[in-house]
C-alpha positions, 0 to 999 in steps of 0.5 A, a space after each residue: 606521028 612525025 612530031 614523036 619521031 622528031 623528038 626521039 631523034 633529038 633525045 638520042 642526039 643529046 644523050 650521045 652528046 653527054 657520054 664520056 668514054 674516057 672517064 668510063 675507060 679510066 674507071 674500068 681500068 682502076 677497077 681491074 687494077 684494084 681487083 687484081 691487087 685484091 686477088 694478089 693480096 688474097 693469093 699472097 695470104 694463102 701462100 703465106 698461110 700455106 707456108 706456115 702450115 706446111 713448112 713452119 708448123 708442119 711438125 706440130 700439126 703432124 703431131 696433133 694429127 697423130 694424137 687425134 688418131 693415136 692415143 697413148 695409154 698406160 698399161 698397169 703392171 700385174 702386182 707381185 704375188 704373196 706366197 707362203 713358205 710352201 709355195 701356196 699363193 695367199 694374195 693373187 690377182 683376179 680378172 674383173 670387168 670395169 666400166 670407164 669413161 674417157 671424158 674427153 670423148 663425152 659430149 654431155 657427162 651428166 647425160 651419159 652418167 644418167 643413161 649409164 645408171 639406167 643400164 647398170 647399178 651405179 651407187 652414190 659411192 661410185 659416182 663420188 669416187 668417179 668425180 674425185 678421180 676426175 680431179 686427179 692428175 692424169 693423161 689426156 684420154 686416160 679412162 677414168 673408172 666408174 664401176 668395178 666388178 661388173 656382172 655378166 648381165 651388166 657387161 652385156 647391157 653395156 656392150 649392146 648400148 656401147 655404140 651410142 655411148 661415146 666415151 664409154 668403155 668396158 675394160 678388163 683388168 686384174 685386181 688384188 684378191 685374197 683367197 683366204 679372206 680373213 685368215 691373213 688380213 692383218 699381216 698381209 694388209 690390203 690394197 685400196 684405191 689411190 686417194 687424193 691425199 696419196 696422189 698429192 704426195 706423189 713425186 713426178 717419178 711416182 706419178 709415172 709409176 702409178 699411171 693407169 694403176 688404180 690401187 696401192 698397198 694400204 697396210 701390212 705387207 702390201 704397204 711395206 713391200 709396195 715398191 717391190 710388188 708394184 712393177 713397172 708400167 707399160 704403154 700402148 699406142 691405140 688407133 682410134 676412129 673419129 669418135 674416139 673408139 679404139 680400133 687397134 693397137 699400133 705399138 706397145 711397150 709391155 709392162 713389167 710385173 711386180 716381184 713376188 714376195 715369198 713368206 715364212 708364213 704357213 697356211 696350215 699353221 695359220 689355219 690351226 691358230 685361227 681354229 683354236 682362237 675361234 670366237 676369242 679376242 687376242 693374238 698368236 705369233 709363232 716364229 722359227 728359231 733359226 731364221 726369225 721367220 714368222 710362221 704365223 701371225 694372227 689377230 682375232 677377230 679379223 675381217 675380209 680384206 677383199 672388201 677394200 680392194 676396189 672401195 669398201 661400201 659405207 655400210 661395210 666400213 661402218 660395220 667394221 669400224 663400230 664393232 666393239 671387238 675391233 676387227 681391224 685392229 692388229 693385236 699382234 703388233 699394236 695391242 699392248 698387254 701387261 705380260 704378267 708372269 711370262 717375263 719370270 724366266 727372263 728376269 730369273 735369268 737376270 737375277 742369276 747372271 747379276 749374282 742377285 740370287 743363286 740356284 740355292 736362294 730361297 724365300 718364304 712365301 706365306 702368300 704375301 710380301 711386304 716392303 719395310 716401312 710400307 703397310 701394303 701387302 703384295 699378294 701371291 696369286 695363290 692364297 696361302 702361298 707356296 711354302 717356306 722353301 721357294 727357289 727359282 726353279 720352283 718359282 718358275 714352275 709354279 709361278 710364285 709371285 713372292 719369289 719375284 717380288 723379292 727378286 725385283 726388290 733386290 734387282 731394282 729397276 735399273 738392273 731389270 730395265 737393262 737386262 730386259 732390253 737384251 730381250 727386246 722389251 720396250 723396243 720395236 722388233 723392226 718386223 717388216 710390216 708398218 705400224 708396230 708399237 714398242 710396248 713399255 719397259 719402264 725406267 726411272 727416267 721414263 716415269 719422271 719424264 712422262 708421269 712427272 713422278 719418282 720411282 717407288 720401291 713398290 714399282 719394282 715389285 709390279 715390274 717383276 711380275 710383268 704388271 704395273 706400267 709394263 706393256 708388251 705386244 704379242 710379237 715382242 713376247 714371241 721375239 723374247 721367247 725366241 731369244 730365250 730359247 736361242 740362249 740369248 740371241 735376239 733375232 729381228 722377226 721377218 715375214 718375207 723369206 725371199 723377194 724377187 727370188 733373193 733371200 732377205 737378210 737375217 738380222 741378229 740384233 744382240 747376243 747375251 752370253 750367260 753362264 751355261 748353268 744358269 741357262 740350264 736351270 731356267 730351261 729345266 724350269 720352263 720345261 717342267 712348267 708343262 711336263 711336271 705334275 706341279 707345273 702351271 701348264 701340266 694340263 698341256 702334257 696330255 697326249 703331247 708327242 713332243 717336249 715343250 717348254 713355256 711359261 704361263 701368265 695372267 694379266 689383270 685388267 682391273 685392279 683388285 682392292 687390297 683386301 679383295 679377291 678376284 671374282 670372275 663371276 662379279 666381273 663383266 667379261 671384258 674386265 676379266 684377266 687376260 690369259 697368256 702363254 709363251 713357249 718353244 718346242 721341241 725342248 731338245 732341239 728348239 725349232 719354234 717359239 710361240 706367244 699367245 694372248 687371249 683377251 679376258 681368257 682368264 685361264 692361261 691354260 687356254 692360251 697354252 692349248 693354242 700354243 700347243 696346237 700351233 707348235 704341233 701344226 708346224 712340227 707336222 710339216 717337218 716330221 709328218 709321221 712323227 707328229 701325225 696324231 698330235 692334237 
């Protein structure tokens, strides 16, 4: 035991002997200094960072913070209304519920779309349109519509599950609605969803104007008056929670609704035109003589423009596009028909005014006409002809082709072309809807430049009866008839009477001042087309309570051989003649002019009956007691 104690004492003595207190103290000091330096450095970094965040970048981070809490959303304006001439709305806005996604708030877009498709019926087209819309330029956090027009059941199912579907929103919005469905489809046109091509054409100003707006005018009045109907976009600041759900509106700038457009169109007249054209292909155009206002513009058959507003289905579009009757084709301004004998009063006036004929001029009509040196016989529509003493009056009343063959031969193409231009043939009328076609009023230059051929004498004969190369739209025929009834004053047709309460401007393109006796002769003949027992439209005189002037016409669809005869039964329905009628009423104080074309209608009296009914419907509005029983 004594040995162990001695050893321990010796160890302690040695250990105490090797301990270096000075070194340890220095080491400790160095460590303290380094720690303090590190602490100071960290503190300095914190101070610098604090300075950066709180002073240098304060404004930026405050803005970002507000953006996280506040979202600015555009408020689309209500589209202006389209109103008929008696204040009745024919294009309005209807409230619907829309399912939209704020994709910035959606964690897994595919999973959310899949879940939504289990709650509501999401079609392939819905998904395709949604994916397209995602690629378009838009503001951050702007909802992208997935499906429009949700049913009440669908709204309920989404509402119940909305709390767990981040980024999914149910919103209410107004969309275009056409209460008269197919009645005004071609003239009003329709709005449809803004597509990628239209987005690409927008300049910066338009991008701002269409922020939050899903649709744009595609055709018809909706397109022509797009700038007036659109309105000005508003905006609102929405406070959101951490999950991006809207809590309340903090601030807002109200949108400005688009301007209303008041039209000359009349619902009752348009209904009558549609009723009388039921089941037939063709067009009706009725115009006021005083203003040039278009009271009725009907193209038949038609379609329901409501199908296009939020996106037409492939099935519906294919059904319209593949229909042989072309329901989406606006025949009133785009179809070009041979005008036939409806041009005869105008050309007869041209013959009188240019001293080619007089009221005493007579021709012999054996039923055919032959040019010197030409073997071809140009036949009259009436086999055996109209007799030996056919003057202009008789030629208009009974629609004698031979008289006009002779007149056309003597006038020549240059004179006929120049005179027809006074009445708008071969030129667009400049009506206030897009896509109007100009028709064709041929000239020597046109045939040489387009066909590479010279003008032949036989071409004059075809031109004189509105056949051959001559083409006109129903709108052109109505405008020509207005100019005839207005004694040479050609007024450009207008559909809009007022825009934003301001009268639109009436444009008189030209005025042809002829001799009164010549006008009187033509007017008397046009009146007797209807009121004379020998007139080609005398059937319209039955139960007629107003005086009516007009001119019948038929236009060949297929050529008949030199020795052949028109045989309706041998032709397919689509190869039969077109039936035409132009006219105005009342004769003593003309108020309305009408042009009607019935494709393959054969008998011009059918077109005349439509014109008579349209005139009566219009006159009943002005003089309800006087014309109450007009059929």
